[in-house]
C-alpha positions as CSV (number, residue, x, y, z in Angstrom):
1,M,-64.6,-170.8,-211.0
2,A,-64.5,-167.0,-210.7
3,R,-66.5,-165.0,-213.2
4,D,-65.4,-161.8,-214.8
5,L,-67.0,-158.4,-215.1
6,S,-68.3,-159.1,-218.6
7,A,-70.2,-162.2,-217.4
8,Y,-72.0,-160.1,-214.7
9,F,-72.9,-157.4,-217.1
10,Q,-74.2,-160.0,-219.6
11,D,-76.3,-161.5,-216.7
12,I,-77.8,-158.1,-216.2
13,H,-78.6,-157.6,-219.8
14,D,-80.1,-161.1,-220.2
15,A,-82.3,-160.5,-217.1
16,C,-83.5,-157.2,-218.5
17,C,-84.4,-159.0,-221.8
18,A,-86.2,-161.8,-219.8
19,I,-88.3,-159.2,-217.9
20,E,-89.2,-157.5,-221.2
21,D,-90.2,-160.8,-222.7
22,V,-92.4,-161.9,-219.8
23,M,-94.0,-158.4,-219.5
24,H,-94.8,-158.0,-223.2
25,G,-98.5,-157.2,-223.4
26,I,-99.0,-157.4,-219.6
27,T,-101.2,-154.8,-218.0
28,V,-100.8,-153.7,-214.3
29,E,-104.0,-155.7,-213.6
30,D,-102.5,-158.8,-215.2
31,Y,-99.3,-158.3,-213.2
32,R,-101.2,-158.0,-209.9
33,R,-103.3,-161.1,-210.7
34,Q,-100.6,-163.5,-212.0
35,R,-98.2,-164.7,-209.4
36,S,-96.1,-166.6,-212.0
37,I,-95.4,-163.3,-213.8
38,R,-94.6,-161.4,-210.6
39,S,-92.3,-164.3,-209.5
40,S,-90.5,-164.3,-212.8
41,V,-89.9,-160.5,-212.8
42,E,-88.8,-160.4,-209.2
43,R,-86.4,-163.3,-209.8
44,E,-84.8,-161.4,-212.7
45,F,-84.5,-158.3,-210.6
46,I,-82.8,-160.3,-207.9
47,I,-80.3,-161.6,-210.5
48,I,-79.7,-158.0,-211.7
49,G,-79.1,-156.7,-208.1
50,E,-76.8,-159.6,-207.2
51,A,-74.8,-159.2,-210.4
52,L,-74.4,-155.5,-209.7
53,R,-73.3,-156.3,-206.1
54,R,-70.6,-158.6,-207.4
55,I,-69.5,-155.9,-209.9
56,S,-69.1,-153.5,-207.0
57,L,-66.7,-155.9,-205.4
58,L,-64.6,-156.2,-208.6
59,D,-64.7,-152.6,-209.9
60,E,-66.3,-149.8,-207.8
61,H,-65.9,-147.3,-210.7
62,L,-67.9,-149.5,-213.1
63,F,-70.5,-150.2,-210.4
64,L,-71.0,-146.5,-209.9
65,S,-71.2,-145.9,-213.7
66,V,-74.5,-147.6,-213.7
67,S,-77.4,-145.3,-212.8
68,N,-79.0,-146.0,-209.5
69,S,-76.6,-149.0,-208.9
70,R,-76.8,-148.8,-205.1
71,A,-80.6,-148.5,-205.2
72,I,-80.8,-151.5,-207.5
73,V,-78.8,-153.6,-205.0
74,D,-81.0,-152.4,-202.2
75,F,-84.1,-153.3,-204.2
76,R,-82.6,-156.8,-204.7
77,N,-82.2,-157.1,-200.9
78,L,-85.8,-156.0,-200.4
79,L,-87.0,-158.7,-202.9
80,A,-84.9,-161.4,-201.3
81,H,-85.3,-160.6,-197.6
82,N,-88.4,-158.5,-197.1
83,Y,-90.8,-159.8,-199.7
84,G,-93.8,-158.8,-197.7
85,A,-93.0,-155.1,-198.3
86,I,-93.0,-155.4,-202.1
87,D,-95.5,-153.1,-203.8
88,D,-96.6,-154.8,-207.1
89,D,-97.5,-151.4,-208.7
90,S,-94.0,-150.1,-208.0
91,V,-92.3,-153.1,-209.4
92,F,-94.5,-152.9,-212.5
93,G,-93.6,-149.2,-212.8
94,L,-89.8,-150.0,-212.6
95,V,-90.2,-152.2,-215.7
96,Y,-91.3,-149.3,-217.8
97,S,-89.0,-146.7,-216.4
98,D,-85.7,-147.7,-214.8
99,L,-85.3,-151.1,-216.6
100,I,-85.2,-149.4,-220.0
101,I,-82.4,-147.1,-218.8
102,L,-80.5,-150.0,-217.2
103,K,-80.7,-152.2,-220.2
104,A,-79.4,-149.4,-222.5
105,E,-76.5,-148.5,-220.1
106,V,-75.5,-152.1,-219.7
107,G,-75.7,-152.8,-223.4
108,E,-73.4,-149.8,-224.0
109,L,-70.9,-151.0,-221.4
110,L,-70.9,-154.4,-222.9
111,Y,-70.2,-153.1,-226.3
112,N,-67.7,-150.4,-225.4
113,L,-65.7,-152.3,-222.7
114,F,-66.0,-155.9,-223.8
115,G,-67.1,-155.8,-227.5
116,A,-70.1,-157.9,-226.6
117,N,-73.8,-157.6,-227.4
């Protein structure tokens, strides 16, 4: 069954929340040391990138309305296909910079376009 745009935006918002939950109280040293945390965060970033990729196929304008949408999809591809090139410090940094912006933007889109969240 085909999913609609709101479902993909909700997936992104849920993945952002999941990353925030798992990263609560985690230092960069904790992140480097605990594979289970890195795996969890990377999996949620893959979900975010894949949901955005699917949004791009359904509505290019909405896709482009998300800051750094193309870079997010590219990051998903890096995580999924070139895991050896992943820099843990960079991923950690994304959580405390770009993820905050993404969650806010997607939350606003969900509310304004779909009346959700």
